C-alpha positions, 0 to 999 in steps of 0.5 A: 247667733243660734242658741245652744241647749244644754243639759239640765241639773236634772239630767246631770243627776239622772247620768251620775246616778247612771254612772254610780249604778254602773260602778255597782254593777262592775263590782257585783260583775266582777264577783260572779262567776261567769268564766269566759263572760266576765271580760265581755260583761265588764267591757260591755259596762265601761263602755256604756259608762264611757259613752254617758260620759262623752256624750253629756260631761264631753257634751258631745250630744249637744256639739257640732256635726264635726265635733260628733265626727271627730269622736266617732273617727277616734272610736273608729281608729280604737276598733282598728288598733284593738283588731289588730292586736287581737289578730295577734293575740286570739291565735296564741290563746287557740294554740295554747288551748289545743 
């Protein structure tokens, strides 16, 4: 059986540092007045942190293709659900703004 590569403790330390930096960035981004871009910035930071957790702490980066396909299918399904929700939400917001 082939050897599987796993991240080193040094890489884990780097990832944890990035997650802490992302948390601090999230706190500062919440205090900045970016108007309509506040949720966008928050979602970008949260998505980046979630991607790091999934890739390294859940070992998806070092997993088989089937595991990667399953994770990608989960994200695709989430994208579908968010898109369907926004098709209802956005027209209501636009109607309130008129």
